N, C-alpha and C positions, 0 to 999 in steps of 0.2 A: 430440558432442565436437568443439570447434574447436581444432585444433592440439594443444598440450600440455595445455590445461586443460579441465575439464568446464564445461558451460554452465549458467548460472543465469538464470532469467527472473523478473521481478516488475514490478509496476506499481501506480499509484494513480490513482484517478479525479479528473478535473479539476472536481470539484463541491465546494462548501463550502470552508471554510478548515481547513487542517491543524491538528491539535491537538498538545498536548504528548504525548498518548498515541500519536499517529502517529509522532512523532519518537523517543520513548524506546523504543517497542515495535517499530519497524521501521526507519525511515530512518537513525537513528544506527548501527544494526548493519550496514546495507548497506555502509557506508563501508569496513569491514574485509574485505569479501568479495572485492574486486577482485584482491587478490594471489593468492587461491586459485582463483577462477573467472573465466571469460569471462562478464561480466555484461551483460545487456540489461535496462535499466530504462525502462519505457514510461510515458508520460502517456496513460492509456487514455481518451481523449476520445470514442472511438466508444461505449464502454460508457455514457458519461454521458448520451447522448440517449434512453435508455429512459424517462427522465423529462424533461418539457419544460424546455428551457433558454432563457435569454435569449442570443441569438447573440453579442452583443458581450461579455457577461459571461463566457460560456464561453471565448471566445478569450483574454480577459484572465486568467482563472483557469488556463487551460492553460499560458500563458507563465509566469505566476507560479510554478506548480508545477515546471515544468522548471528555472526559475531557482533555486528552493528546493533542488532536488536537488543542484545545483552548490554553492550556498551552504552546504549541510550537509556538504560535503566530498567529494562524488562527483566524481572527476576525469573529465571528458568525453573525455580521451584514453585512459583505461584502461577506461572503462565506456561502453557505447552507450546514450546518453540521447536519447530521440526521442519524437515524437508518433505514437501508434498510427494516426491518420488519414492520416499522410504515407506509410504503407507499405500499398499496396493489397492486398498478399498476405494481410493479416489477414482482409479481407472475402471475398477469393476462396477462401481455404482454408475459412473458416467455412461458405460455401455447400456445398462438397463434403462437409464433415463433418456438416452438417445431414442429409445423405442417408445417413449411417451412424450416426445417433443415433435412438433410439426414443422415441416420445411418452411411453411409460410411464416412461422414465428421467427425462425433463424434468418430468413431473408430480410426481415425488417430491422435486424440489428445494425445500428449505424456504425458501430466499431468495425464490423466486418467490411462494410463498404469503404471506410476510411483506410483500413489496413490493406485491403485489396488494391486500392489506388496507389499506396506507397510501395507495395511489393507485388507488382503485376506479374513478375516472373515466377512467383511461388504462391499462387492462390490454392492452398491445400485444404483437404477436408478438415484438418485440425483447426484451421483458422475459422472455418464455417461452424464447427460444433464446439468451439471454445466456450460459449456461454453455458453449454450443457455440463462441461467439466467444472465450470464455476458453480453451477447449481449443485453438483455432486459434492464439491468442497464444503459447501454450506450445510446441505441437508445431512451429510454423513455424520455430523456432530450434533444434530438436532439443535442447531443454532437458533436462539430466540431473536438475536439482534445482529446486524451487520453494519459496521460503519461504511458508508458509501458516499462518494462524491456524486455530483450531478451526472458525470459521464458514465457512472456505473449503475445508475438507478434503473435503466432499462433492463440490465442483466438481472437485477434483483427482482424486478417485476416478473420476468420470465421464470426465475426460480420459484417464486410464489405460485405462479400458474401451474408449473409442473407438479409442485407439491400438492396443490389442491386437486389437480386432475388425478393423481395417484391415490390420494386419500379418498376421493369420491368412489373410486373403483374398489379399493381394498381395505377401507376403514382408516382409523387414525394411526397412520404409520409415521408421517413426517410432521415435525413442528414447522409451521408456516412462518418464515422469518419476517421480522419488521426491520426497516432501516433504523440504524442507531442515530437518534437525534440528541446529541449531548452538546458539550462545549464545542463550538465551531472553531476548528483550527484556522490559522491565518491562511488566506488564499494569496500565495506569492506568485507574482507575474514575472515574465522574462525581463531581465535588465536591459535588453536591447530592443524588445518589442513588447511593451507593457499591455498590449491587447491580448497576448497569449500567456497561458500559464507557464511558469518556470518548469522546464521538462528535462529529464535525463537523456532524451533523444534529440534535444535541440542541436541543429547542425552548426549553430554559432556558439562556440564554447564560452564566449563572453556573456551570453544570455543567462547562464546558470551558475550559481555558486554550488560547488559539490562539497559534500561533507568532509572529504579528505583534502580539500584545497588548503595550501599553506597560507599563512597570514599575508605574505606579499601578494599572492595571487588574489586573495579575497579583497584586499585593499585596492588593487589595480582594477578589478571588475566593478567595484562600487564607484570608484572615481570615473570610470568610463560609462557608467549607466546613462541611458538616454533620458534627458529631462526636457526642458523647453526654454524659451527665451524670456519667460515672465520674471525670473529671478525672485520668485516669491514662494516661500514654503507654506503651502496651503493644502488642506485635505479635501480635494474636490475632483470630480470626474474629468473636468476640463484640463487637468494636469496629471494624466495617468502615470507618467514616470515618477514624479515627485510623490504622488499618492502611494505608489508601490513602495518606494523607499521609506516612507513614513510607516507603512504597514510592517516592513521588515524591522525597522528600528523599534517600533512599539512591541512587536512580538518578542524581540530579543531582550528588551529591557523591562517588560512587564508594564509599560506605560500605555495609556490610551492614546489614540491618534491626536486627540485634542491636547493632551498634556505634552506630546511631542511638538506639536505646532507652537504651543506657548513657550516651550523651552528654546526653540530656535527662532523666535520672533525677531525680526530685524536682521537676521543673519542670512548669508548667501549660500548658494549651493556648494561653494568651495569649502565652507566649514561643515556643512551638513553631510556631504558624501563621505568624508573621512570618519565622521562620527558613526555613521551607519556601518562602515567597515570595521571599526573598533568593536562595536556592539556584536556584530556577527562573529568576529574572532573570539571574543570573550565567551560566547555560547558554545562554539564548536571546539575550542581548545580542550576542555575536560573530556568531551566525547572522543576526540582524536587520541588523547593520552590513554584513556581506558581501552579503546580499540587496540592500540599498540600493545598494551599490557596483556590483554586477553589473547591476541594473535600469537603471542609467544608461548602461551600455555596450551599446547596442543592436546595434552592428556585431558585437561578440563573440558575443552570444547568438544572433544571426541565423546566424553562421557555424557555431556548434555545431548548431543546428537543421538546417541544410543538410547538413553533413558526416555527422552521425549518422543522418539519414534515408537518406542514400545507402548507408552501411554496413549499416544494418538491411535495406534493400531488397536489397542484394547477397547477404547471407547468406540471407534468407528466400526469395529467388527460386530458389535451388538446391533447397530442399525443395518449393516449389510446383510447379516444372516436373516434378520426379520424380513427385509425386502426380498431376498432370494426365495424365501419360503412363500411369500405372498404371490410371487409371479409363477411359482410352480417348479422351481429347481429342486432336484432331489436332495433330501437331507444328507448331511455328511455323516459317515460312520465314524464314531469316536472310538 
């Protein structure tokens, strides 16, 4: 805990383009958390290099993501928004925690198995120890809570195990984080395969709406969304495509799925799909405009990068020095 507030940590990878699912499921909800928590939001660019990246492209995407955080409404004066790679404590703590993490624990990580299957030509040690770096990200700031989806819960459990193991050996060093259970963001599925989450790594570009898609592209993707032959706008599992579009429309308009169904009672997919497109466009247009404005203000974004990296470094160094002393590293001569 820092001061009066509990600490919350989260981050997104600087790979791919953020989707409507990322925004409605996570980023939009982050904005409301800064009043309740001391928030650290990282652009986790160190995690990104477990898969080969084009260096210039990674730098560009990292800056764009940081700018998007601010464009989405995260106040950089209230929230610490920073690049993971600008705070050396992430890597330093990760090495120490590697020595308190068991091979068997990492072998059980389902994401390692999934990513190994997708990148069989590059199964590197970083991919294997990725969850330990994630643990370091969280424990470095003594985070009380971490917003996580189902796919990250296993990593948070490992983080808790590592923290408890270390604390049992050396005393009360780390805060043991809890999953953040708050307002649940909309779970947005692929427009082309509603059995899968909308993903920035989807091989089918029509499956995802990206935050920077122009209105024509958004409308085209919504009109092409996979539905069914029932021609009935109902919110039920037997119609996953229409259910997904109802979720998108509801999240963008602030209506409940039931209100959406009532609004379009007796209407066909030909009317509903364009309405979904218009709702998405109306939500993304202000974000896109603000992103364009901020992107032109290089000096401002540079100042945020510098100031927030300094804040993150200051906070994280307190934890790191304590850990280094506990494990027996020599004191630094000041």
